[in-house]
N, CA, C and O atoms as a Maestro MAE file, in Angstrom:
{
 s_m_m2io_version
 :::
 2.0.0
}

f_m_ct {
 s_m_title
 :::
 protein
 m_atom[276] {
  # First column is atom index #
  i_m_mmod_type
  r_m_x_coord
  r_m_y_coord
  r_m_z_coord
  i_m_residue_number
  s_m_chain_name
  s_m_pdb_residue_name
  s_m_pdb_atom_name
  i_m_atomic_number
  :::
  1 25 7.184 2.898 11.352 1 A "MET " " N  " 7
  2 3 7.678 3.994 10.211 1 A "MET " " CA " 6
  3 2 7.663 2.719 8.861 1 A "MET " " C  " 6
  4 15 7.518 1.498 8.917 1 A "MET " " O  " 8
  5 25 7.828 3.431 7.988 2 A "ASN " " N  " 7
  6 3 7.237 1.948 7.412 2 A "ASN " " CA " 6
  7 2 8.326 2.884 6.041 2 A "ASN " " C  " 6
  8 15 8.043 4.081 5.989 2 A "ASN " " O  " 8
  9 25 9.203 2.528 5.251 3 A "VAL " " N  " 7
  10 3 9.747 3.339 3.481 3 A "VAL " " CA " 6
  11 2 9.629 2.062 2.718 3 A "VAL " " C  " 6
  12 15 10.173 0.963 2.835 3 A "VAL " " O  " 8
  13 25 8.637 2.618 1.799 4 A "ARG " " N  " 7
  14 3 8.835 2.204 0.714 4 A "ARG " " CA " 6
  15 2 9.642 2.404 -0.501 4 A "ARG " " C  " 6
  16 15 10.577 3.200 -0.417 4 A "ARG " " O  " 8
  17 25 9.377 1.674 -1.861 5 A "TYR " " N  " 7
  18 3 9.772 2.324 -2.683 5 A "TYR " " CA " 6
  19 2 9.613 1.484 -3.858 5 A "TYR " " C  " 6
  20 15 9.551 0.263 -4.001 5 A "TYR " " O  " 8
  21 25 9.566 2.408 -4.614 6 A "ASP " " N  " 7
  22 3 8.669 1.963 -6.139 6 A "ASP " " CA " 6
  23 2 9.576 2.532 -7.070 6 A "ASP " " C  " 6
  24 15 9.957 3.684 -7.279 6 A "ASP " " O  " 8
  25 25 9.881 1.168 -7.695 7 A "GLN " " N  " 7
  26 3 10.898 1.765 -8.477 7 A "GLN " " CA " 6
  27 2 10.957 1.950 -9.960 7 A "GLN " " C  " 6
  28 15 11.970 2.208 -10.610 7 A "GLN " " O  " 8
  29 25 9.769 1.790 -10.401 8 A "LYS " " N  " 7
  30 3 8.893 1.920 -11.369 8 A "LYS " " CA " 6
  31 2 9.120 3.255 -11.980 8 A "LYS " " C  " 6
  32 15 9.827 3.788 -12.836 8 A "LYS " " O  " 8
  33 25 7.785 3.661 -10.770 9 A "ARG " " N  " 7
  34 3 7.361 5.315 -10.556 9 A "ARG " " CA " 6
  35 2 8.812 5.710 -10.523 9 A "ARG " " C  " 6
  36 15 9.244 6.016 -11.634 9 A "ARG " " O  " 8
  37 25 9.855 5.798 -9.329 10 A "ASP " " N  " 7
  38 3 10.972 6.736 -8.794 10 A "ASP " " CA " 6
  39 2 10.392 6.859 -7.827 10 A "ASP " " C  " 6
  40 15 10.953 7.831 -7.321 10 A "ASP " " O  " 8
  41 25 9.437 6.483 -6.997 11 A "VAL " " N  " 7
  42 3 8.645 7.533 -5.533 11 A "VAL " " CA " 6
  43 2 8.830 6.215 -4.386 11 A "VAL " " C  " 6
  44 15 8.555 5.016 -4.357 11 A "VAL " " O  " 8
  45 25 9.492 7.268 -3.444 12 A "MET " " N  " 7
  46 3 9.978 7.089 -1.811 12 A "MET " " CA " 6
  47 2 8.309 7.359 -1.139 12 A "MET " " C  " 6
  48 15 7.725 8.279 -1.712 12 A "MET " " O  " 8
  49 25 7.561 6.713 -0.090 13 A "TYR " " N  " 7
  50 3 6.972 7.201 0.058 13 A "TYR " " CA " 6
  51 2 7.543 6.365 1.589 13 A "TYR " " C  " 6
  52 15 7.763 5.154 1.615 13 A "TYR " " O  " 8
  53 25 7.747 7.446 3.013 14 A "ILE " " N  " 7
  54 3 8.037 7.271 4.337 14 A "ILE " " CA " 6
  55 2 6.397 7.328 4.889 14 A "ILE " " C  " 6
  56 15 5.783 8.349 4.580 14 A "ILE " " O  " 8
  57 25 5.769 6.433 5.573 15 A "ASP " " N  " 7
  58 3 4.744 5.878 6.046 15 A "ASP " " CA " 6
  59 2 5.373 6.898 7.931 15 A "ASP " " C  " 6
  60 15 6.443 6.777 8.527 15 A "ASP " " O  " 8
  61 25 3.882 7.962 8.360 16 A "MET " " N  " 7
  62 3 4.452 8.502 9.964 16 A "MET " " CA " 6
  63 2 3.908 8.014 10.367 16 A "MET " " C  " 6
  64 15 4.507 7.488 11.304 16 A "MET " " O  " 8
  65 25 2.421 7.569 10.318 17 A "ALA " " N  " 7
  66 3 1.122 7.612 11.466 17 A "ALA " " CA " 6
  67 2 0.333 6.862 10.707 17 A "ALA " " C  " 6
  68 15 0.563 6.998 9.505 17 A "ALA " " O  " 8
  69 25 -0.750 5.912 11.053 18 A "ASN " " N  " 7
  70 3 -1.974 5.783 10.346 18 A "ASN " " CA " 6
  71 2 -2.925 6.897 11.170 18 A "ASN " " C  " 6
  72 15 -2.919 7.633 12.157 18 A "ASN " " O  " 8
  73 25 -3.654 6.520 10.161 19 A "GLY " " N  " 7
  74 3 -4.745 7.438 10.079 19 A "GLY " " CA " 6
  75 2 -5.753 8.255 8.872 19 A "GLY " " C  " 6
  76 15 -5.340 8.394 7.721 19 A "GLY " " O  " 8
  77 25 -6.663 8.592 9.165 20 A "GLU " " N  " 7
  78 3 -7.295 8.631 7.923 20 A "GLU " " CA " 6
  79 2 -6.970 10.543 6.792 20 A "GLU " " C  " 6
  80 15 -7.090 11.755 6.974 20 A "GLU " " O  " 8
  81 25 -6.658 9.846 6.016 21 A "TYR " " N  " 7
  82 3 -6.260 11.010 5.151 21 A "TYR " " CA " 6
  83 2 -7.079 12.040 4.755 21 A "TYR " " C  " 6
  84 15 -8.270 11.801 4.555 21 A "TYR " " O  " 8
  85 25 -6.711 12.960 4.633 22 A "ASP " " N  " 7
  86 3 -8.078 14.266 3.826 22 A "ASP " " CA " 6
  87 2 -7.197 14.800 3.340 22 A "ASP " " C  " 6
  88 15 -7.805 14.848 2.271 22 A "ASP " " O  " 8
  89 25 -5.578 15.637 2.935 23 A "ARG " " N  " 7
  90 3 -5.915 16.494 1.530 23 A "ARG " " CA " 6
  91 2 -4.169 15.856 2.258 23 A "ARG " " C  " 6
  92 15 -3.716 15.272 3.241 23 A "ARG " " O  " 8
  93 25 -3.658 16.582 0.740 24 A "SER " " N  " 7
  94 3 -1.659 16.306 1.017 24 A "SER " " CA " 6
  95 2 -1.403 17.612 0.836 24 A "SER " " C  " 6
  96 15 -2.423 18.295 0.922 24 A "SER " " O  " 8
  97 25 -0.268 18.302 0.584 25 A "LYS " " N  " 7
  98 3 0.616 19.193 1.110 25 A "LYS " " CA " 6
  99 2 1.580 19.398 0.112 25 A "LYS " " C  " 6
  100 15 2.642 18.827 0.359 25 A "LYS " " O  " 8
  101 25 1.542 20.180 -1.184 26 A "LYS " " N  " 7
  102 3 3.145 19.942 -1.628 26 A "LYS " " CA " 6
  103 2 3.873 20.910 -1.024 26 A "LYS " " C  " 6
  104 15 3.231 21.801 -0.469 26 A "LYS " " O  " 8
  105 25 5.188 20.960 -0.992 27 A "ILE " " N  " 7
  106 3 5.906 20.697 -0.126 27 A "ILE " " CA " 6
  107 2 6.904 21.974 -1.493 27 A "ILE " " C  " 6
  108 15 6.900 23.202 -1.581 27 A "ILE " " O  " 8
  109 25 7.495 21.073 -2.179 28 A "SER " " N  " 7
  110 3 8.202 21.741 -3.276 28 A "SER " " CA " 6
  111 2 7.912 20.690 -4.281 28 A "SER " " C  " 6
  112 15 7.037 19.888 -3.956 28 A "SER " " O  " 8
  113 25 8.577 20.508 -5.650 29 A "ASP " " N  " 7
  114 3 7.737 19.594 -6.765 29 A "ASP " " CA " 6
  115 2 8.277 18.689 -6.694 29 A "ASP " " C  " 6
  116 15 8.227 17.930 -7.662 29 A "ASP " " O  " 8
  117 25 8.886 18.398 -5.785 30 A "SER " " N  " 7
  118 3 9.045 16.524 -6.073 30 A "SER " " CA " 6
  119 2 9.177 16.207 -4.403 30 A "SER " " C  " 6
  120 15 10.006 15.429 -3.931 30 A "SER " " O  " 8
  121 25 8.014 17.109 -3.483 31 A "ILE " " N  " 7
  122 3 7.980 16.477 -1.879 31 A "ILE " " CA " 6
  123 2 5.949 16.934 -1.572 31 A "ILE " " C  " 6
  124 15 5.176 17.889 -1.660 31 A "ILE " " O  " 8
  125 25 5.964 15.967 -1.323 32 A "VAL " " N  " 7
  126 3 4.775 15.892 -1.522 32 A "VAL " " CA " 6
  127 2 4.042 15.353 0.226 32 A "VAL " " C  " 6
  128 15 3.842 14.141 0.306 32 A "VAL " " O  " 8
  129 25 3.785 15.956 1.135 33 A "VAL " " N  " 7
  130 3 3.277 15.424 2.287 33 A "VAL " " CA " 6
  131 2 1.669 15.200 2.821 33 A "VAL " " C  " 6
  132 15 0.859 16.126 2.770 33 A "VAL " " O  " 8
  133 25 1.383 14.097 3.243 34 A "ASP " " N  " 7
  134 3 0.002 13.631 3.190 34 A "ASP " " CA " 6
  135 2 -0.796 14.273 5.133 34 A "ASP " " C  " 6
  136 15 -0.370 14.458 6.273 34 A "ASP " " O  " 8
  137 25 -1.837 14.349 4.531 35 A "VAL " " N  " 7
  138 3 -2.453 15.054 6.323 35 A "VAL " " CA " 6
  139 2 -3.500 14.442 6.800 35 A "VAL " " C  " 6
  140 15 -4.509 14.518 6.099 35 A "VAL " " O  " 8
  141 25 -3.583 13.772 7.922 36 A "ALA " " N  " 7
  142 3 -4.666 13.759 7.880 36 A "ALA " " CA " 6
  143 2 -5.622 15.274 8.968 36 A "ALA " " C  " 6
  144 15 -5.263 16.324 9.500 36 A "ALA " " O  " 8
  145 25 -6.976 14.481 8.799 37 A "LYS " " N  " 7
  146 3 -8.174 15.893 9.490 37 A "LYS " " CA " 6
  147 2 -7.617 16.603 10.312 37 A "LYS " " C  " 6
  148 15 -7.666 17.817 10.111 37 A "LYS " " O  " 8
  149 25 -6.609 15.888 11.999 38 A "ASP " " N  " 7
  150 3 -6.282 16.498 12.934 38 A "ASP " " CA " 6
  151 2 -4.943 17.376 13.364 38 A "ASP " " C  " 6
  152 15 -4.471 18.014 14.304 38 A "ASP " " O  " 8
  153 25 -4.599 16.844 11.653 39 A "GLY " " N  " 7
  154 3 -3.229 17.760 11.188 39 A "GLY " " CA " 6
  155 2 -1.633 17.029 11.091 39 A "GLY " " C  " 6
  156 15 -0.649 17.617 10.643 39 A "GLY " " O  " 8
  157 25 -1.638 15.380 11.708 40 A "THR " " N  " 7
  158 3 -0.869 14.525 11.420 40 A "THR " " CA " 6
  159 2 -0.268 14.463 10.348 40 A "THR " " C  " 6
  160 15 -0.939 14.604 9.325 40 A "THR " " O  " 8
  161 25 0.673 14.315 10.276 41 A "ILE " " N  " 7
  162 3 1.445 13.752 9.051 41 A "ILE " " CA " 6
  163 2 1.529 12.264 8.833 41 A "ILE " " C  " 6
  164 15 2.413 11.584 9.353 41 A "ILE " " O  " 8
  165 25 0.394 11.675 7.891 42 A "LEU " " N  " 7
  166 3 -0.042 10.619 7.843 42 A "LEU " " CA " 6
  167 2 1.698 9.750 6.830 42 A "LEU " " C  " 6
  168 15 2.139 8.606 6.948 42 A "LEU " " O  " 8
  169 25 2.297 11.098 5.813 43 A "GLY " " N  " 7
  170 3 3.545 10.284 4.784 43 A "GLY " " CA " 6
  171 2 4.261 11.384 4.225 43 A "GLY " " C  " 6
  172 15 4.214 12.598 4.426 43 A "GLY " " O  " 8
  173 25 4.881 10.713 3.533 44 A "ILE " " N  " 7
  174 3 6.126 11.495 2.862 44 A "ILE " " CA " 6
  175 2 6.337 11.240 1.596 44 A "ILE " " C  " 6
  176 15 6.814 10.114 1.453 44 A "ILE " " O  " 8
  177 25 6.213 11.700 0.807 45 A "GLU " " N  " 7
  178 3 6.106 11.167 -0.358 45 A "GLU " " CA " 6
  179 2 7.189 12.162 -1.133 45 A "GLU " " C  " 6
  180 15 7.325 13.346 -0.824 45 A "GLU " " O  " 8
  181 25 7.909 11.526 -2.147 46 A "ILE " " N  " 7
  182 3 9.140 12.657 -2.610 46 A "ILE " " CA " 6
  183 2 9.040 11.381 -4.123 46 A "ILE " " C  " 6
  184 15 9.181 10.160 -4.057 46 A "ILE " " O  " 8
  185 25 8.786 12.144 -5.230 47 A "LEU " " N  " 7
  186 3 8.989 12.086 -6.315 47 A "LEU " " CA " 6
  187 2 10.545 12.324 -6.837 47 A "LEU " " C  " 6
  188 15 11.543 12.920 -6.433 47 A "LEU " " O  " 8
  189 25 10.149 11.473 -8.020 48 A "ASP " " N  " 7
  190 3 11.909 11.061 -8.847 48 A "ASP " " CA " 6
  191 2 12.931 11.071 -7.951 48 A "ASP " " C  " 6
  192 15 13.978 11.635 -8.269 48 A "ASP " " O  " 8
  193 25 12.774 10.346 -6.475 49 A "THR " " N  " 7
  194 3 13.849 9.848 -5.771 49 A "THR " " CA " 6
  195 2 14.982 10.041 -5.736 49 A "THR " " C  " 6
  196 15 15.579 10.749 -4.925 49 A "THR " " O  " 8
  197 25 15.711 9.032 -7.201 50 A "THR " " N  " 7
  198 3 17.460 9.018 -7.688 50 A "THR " " CA " 6
  199 2 17.607 10.439 -7.792 50 A "THR " " C  " 6
  200 15 18.499 11.131 -7.300 50 A "THR " " O  " 8
  201 25 16.926 10.685 -8.277 51 A "GLU " " N  " 7
  202 3 17.021 12.658 -9.126 51 A "GLU " " CA " 6
  203 2 17.382 13.500 -7.810 51 A "GLU " " C  " 6
  204 15 18.345 14.259 -7.701 51 A "GLU " " O  " 8
  205 25 16.531 13.250 -6.946 52 A "ASN " " N  " 7
  206 3 16.510 14.599 -5.760 52 A "ASN " " CA " 6
  207 2 17.335 13.832 -4.477 52 A "ASN " " C  " 6
  208 15 17.192 14.715 -3.631 52 A "ASN " " O  " 8
  209 25 17.940 12.987 -3.935 53 A "ILE " " N  " 7
  210 3 18.043 12.095 -3.834 53 A "ILE " " CA " 6
  211 2 19.568 11.647 -3.362 53 A "ILE " " C  " 6
  212 15 19.635 10.460 -3.043 53 A "ILE " " O  " 8
  213 25 20.966 12.498 -3.250 54 A "LYS " " N  " 7
  214 3 21.756 11.815 -3.647 54 A "LYS " " CA " 6
  215 2 22.477 11.055 -3.153 54 A "LYS " " C  " 6
  216 15 22.533 11.101 -1.924 54 A "LYS " " O  " 8
  217 25 23.475 9.869 -3.987 55 A "TYR " " N  " 7
  218 3 23.613 8.803 -3.827 55 A "TYR " " CA " 6
  219 2 22.761 8.158 -3.567 55 A "TYR " " C  " 6
  220 15 23.059 7.002 -3.866 55 A "TYR " " O  " 8
  221 25 21.551 8.235 -3.046 56 A "PHE " " N  " 7
  222 3 20.422 7.095 -3.036 56 A "PHE " " CA " 6
  223 2 20.422 6.267 -4.343 56 A "PHE " " C  " 6
  224 15 20.259 6.456 -5.549 56 A "PHE " " O  " 8
  225 25 20.683 5.281 -3.512 57 A "ASP " " N  " 7
  226 3 20.732 3.609 -3.860 57 A "ASP " " CA " 6
  227 2 19.709 2.592 -4.187 57 A "ASP " " C  " 6
  228 15 20.090 1.679 -4.919 57 A "ASP " " O  " 8
  229 25 18.554 2.580 -3.805 58 A "PRO " " N  " 7
  230 3 17.310 1.743 -3.519 58 A "PRO " " CA " 6
  231 2 17.948 0.115 -3.257 58 A "PRO " " C  " 6
  232 15 17.566 -0.573 -2.311 58 A "PRO " " O  " 8
  233 25 18.818 -0.279 -4.108 59 A "LYS " " N  " 7
  234 3 19.501 -1.722 -3.811 59 A "LYS " " CA " 6
  235 2 19.859 -1.912 -2.570 59 A "LYS " " C  " 6
  236 15 19.552 -2.966 -2.013 59 A "LYS " " O  " 8
  237 25 20.569 -0.932 -1.917 60 A "ASN " " N  " 7
  238 3 21.527 -0.858 -0.882 60 A "ASN " " CA " 6
  239 2 20.807 0.513 0.314 60 A "ASN " " C  " 6
  240 15 21.403 1.535 0.652 60 A "ASN " " O  " 8
  241 25 19.886 0.232 0.592 61 A "LEU " " N  " 7
  242 3 18.627 1.372 1.231 61 A "LEU " " CA " 6
  243 2 19.468 0.669 2.698 61 A "LEU " " C  " 6
  244 15 19.389 -0.534 2.947 61 A "LEU " " O  " 8
  245 25 20.182 1.556 3.491 62 A "SER " " N  " 7
  246 3 20.160 1.829 4.927 62 A "SER " " CA " 6
  247 2 19.601 2.907 6.253 62 A "SER " " C  " 6
  248 15 20.317 3.909 6.251 62 A "SER " " O  " 8
  249 25 19.114 2.935 6.759 63 A "ILE " " N  " 7
  250 3 18.908 4.347 7.920 63 A "ILE " " CA " 6
  251 2 19.391 5.169 8.849 63 A "ILE " " C  " 6
  252 15 18.741 4.720 9.794 63 A "ILE " " O  " 8
  253 25 19.781 5.693 9.134 64 A "ASN " " N  " 7
  254 3 20.495 5.882 10.601 64 A "ASN " " CA " 6
  255 2 19.716 6.919 11.224 64 A "ASN " " C  " 6
  256 15 19.804 8.132 11.032 64 A "ASN " " O  " 8
  257 25 18.675 6.076 12.259 65 A "LEU " " N  " 7
  258 3 18.390 7.156 12.855 65 A "LEU " " CA " 6
  259 2 19.086 8.098 14.286 65 A "LEU " " C  " 6
  260 15 19.032 7.406 15.302 65 A "LEU " " O  " 8
  261 25 19.567 9.184 14.475 66 A "GLN " " N  " 7
  262 3 20.460 9.723 15.672 66 A "GLN " " CA " 6
  263 2 19.011 10.255 16.246 66 A "GLN " " C  " 6
  264 15 17.930 10.680 15.839 66 A "GLN " " O  " 8
  265 25 19.694 9.954 17.436 67 A "PHE " " N  " 7
  266 3 18.770 10.848 18.637 67 A "PHE " " CA " 6
  267 2 19.959 11.646 18.656 67 A "PHE " " C  " 6
  268 15 21.154 11.352 18.685 67 A "PHE " " O  " 8
  269 25 18.807 13.635 18.612 68 A "VAL " " N  " 7
  270 3 19.850 14.743 19.634 68 A "VAL " " CA " 6
  271 2 19.189 15.064 20.876 68 A "VAL " " C  " 6
  272 15 18.008 14.940 21.201 68 A "VAL " " O  " 8
  273 25 19.962 15.401 21.359 69 A "GLN " " N  " 7
  274 3 19.373 15.934 23.091 69 A "GLN " " CA " 6
  275 2 19.600 17.390 22.917 69 A "GLN " " C  " 6
  276 15 19.343 18.169 23.835 69 A "GLN " " O  " 8
  :::
 }
 m_bond[275] {
  # First column is bond index #
  i_m_from
  i_m_to
  i_m_order
  :::
  1 1 2 1
  2 2 3 1
  3 3 4 2
  4 3 5 1
  5 5 6 1
  6 6 7 1
  7 7 8 2
  8 7 9 1
  9 9 10 1
  10 10 11 1
  11 11 12 2
  12 11 13 1
  13 13 14 1
  14 14 15 1
  15 15 16 2
  16 15 17 1
  17 17 18 1
  18 18 19 1
  19 19 20 2
  20 19 21 1
  21 21 22 1
  22 22 23 1
  23 23 24 2
  24 23 25 1
  25 25 26 1
  26 26 27 1
  27 27 28 2
  28 27 29 1
  29 29 30 1
  30 30 31 1
  31 31 32 2
  32 31 33 1
  33 33 34 1
  34 34 35 1
  35 35 36 2
  36 35 37 1
  37 37 38 1
  38 38 39 1
  39 39 40 2
  40 39 41 1
  41 41 42 1
  42 42 43 1
  43 43 44 2
  44 43 45 1
  45 45 46 1
  46 46 47 1
  47 47 48 2
  48 47 49 1
  49 49 50 1
  50 50 51 1
  51 51 52 2
  52 51 53 1
  53 53 54 1
  54 54 55 1
  55 55 56 2
  56 55 57 1
  57 57 58 1
  58 58 59 1
  59 59 60 2
  60 59 61 1
  61 61 62 1
  62 62 63 1
  63 63 64 2
  64 63 65 1
  65 65 66 1
  66 66 67 1
  67 67 68 2
  68 67 69 1
  69 69 70 1
  70 70 71 1
  71 71 72 2
  72 71 73 1
  73 73 74 1
  74 74 75 1
  75 75 76 2
  76 75 77 1
  77 77 78 1
  78 78 79 1
  79 79 80 2
  80 79 81 1
  81 81 82 1
  82 82 83 1
  83 83 84 2
  84 83 85 1
  85 85 86 1
  86 86 87 1
  87 87 88 2
  88 87 89 1
  89 89 90 1
  90 90 91 1
  91 91 92 2
  92 91 93 1
  93 93 94 1
  94 94 95 1
  95 95 96 2
  96 95 97 1
  97 97 98 1
  98 98 99 1
  99 99 100 2
  100 99 101 1
  101 101 102 1
  102 102 103 1
  103 103 104 2
  104 103 105 1
  105 105 106 1
  106 106 107 1
  107 107 108 2
  108 107 109 1
  109 109 110 1
  110 110 111 1
  111 111 112 2
  112 111 113 1
  113 113 114 1
  114 114 115 1
  115 115 116 2
  116 115 117 1
  117 117 118 1
  118 118 119 1
  119 119 120 2
  120 119 121 1
  121 121 122 1
  122 122 123 1
  123 123 124 2
  124 123 125 1
  125 125 126 1
  126 126 127 1
  127 127 128 2
  128 127 129 1
  129 129 130 1
  130 130 131 1
  131 131 132 2
  132 131 133 1
  133 133 134 1
  134 134 135 1
  135 135 136 2
  136 135 137 1
  137 137 138 1
  138 138 139 1
  139 139 140 2
  140 139 141 1
  141 141 142 1
  142 142 143 1
  143 143 144 2
  144 143 145 1
  145 145 146 1
  146 146 147 1
  147 147 148 2
  148 147 149 1
  149 149 150 1
  150 150 151 1
  151 151 152 2
  152 151 153 1
  153 153 154 1
  154 154 155 1
  155 155 156 2
  156 155 157 1
  157 157 158 1
  158 158 159 1
  159 159 160 2
  160 159 161 1
  161 161 162 1
  162 162 163 1
  163 163 164 2
  164 163 165 1
  165 165 166 1
  166 166 167 1
  167 167 168 2
  168 167 169 1
  169 169 170 1
  170 170 171 1
  171 171 172 2
  172 171 173 1
  173 173 174 1
  174 174 175 1
  175 175 176 2
  176 175 177 1
  177 177 178 1
  178 178 179 1
  179 179 180 2
  180 179 181 1
  181 181 182 1
  182 182 183 1
  183 183 184 2
  184 183 185 1
  185 185 186 1
  186 186 187 1
  187 187 188 2
  188 187 189 1
  189 189 190 1
  190 190 191 1
  191 191 192 2
  192 191 193 1
  193 193 194 1
  194 194 195 1
  195 195 196 2
  196 195 197 1
  197 197 198 1
  198 198 199 1
  199 199 200 2
  200 199 201 1
  201 201 202 1
  202 202 203 1
  203 203 204 2
  204 203 205 1
  205 205 206 1
  206 206 207 1
  207 207 208 2
  208 207 209 1
  209 209 210 1
  210 210 211 1
  211 211 212 2
  212 211 213 1
  213 213 214 1
  214 214 215 1
  215 215 216 2
  216 215 217 1
  217 217 218 1
  218 218 219 1
  219 219 220 2
  220 219 221 1
  221 221 222 1
  222 222 223 1
  223 223 224 2
  224 223 225 1
  225 225 226 1
  226 226 227 1
  227 227 228 2
  228 227 229 1
  229 229 230 1
  230 230 231 1
  231 231 232 2
  232 231 233 1
  233 233 234 1
  234 234 235 1
  235 235 236 2
  236 235 237 1
  237 237 238 1
  238 238 239 1
  239 239 240 2
  240 239 241 1
  241 241 242 1
  242 242 243 1
  243 243 244 2
  244 243 245 1
  245 245 246 1
  246 246 247 1
  247 247 248 2
  248 247 249 1
  249 249 250 1
  250 250 251 1
  251 251 252 2
  252 251 253 1
  253 253 254 1
  254 254 255 1
  255 255 256 2
  256 255 257 1
  257 257 258 1
  258 258 259 1
  259 259 260 2
  260 259 261 1
  261 261 262 1
  262 262 263 1
  263 263 264 2
  264 263 265 1
  265 265 266 1
  266 266 267 1
  267 267 268 2
  268 267 269 1
  269 269 270 1
  270 270 271 1
  271 271 272 2
  272 271 273 1
  273 273 274 1
  274 274 275 1
  275 275 276 2
  :::
 }
}
């Protein structure tokens, strides 16, 4: 998984998988999911990131992954 942030456009993209892009699904006004032909989620795009993610600071970005059983 890879997270990219475009500060000029204020867009975050989370790469989820490799594959051939087929289509995008608009989940909300600020979230778009890119999907492959087989239904695999390739990535998630968050538009207007600083407005839509509370406390988002691209200069101090850390990700905490928790496993739930």
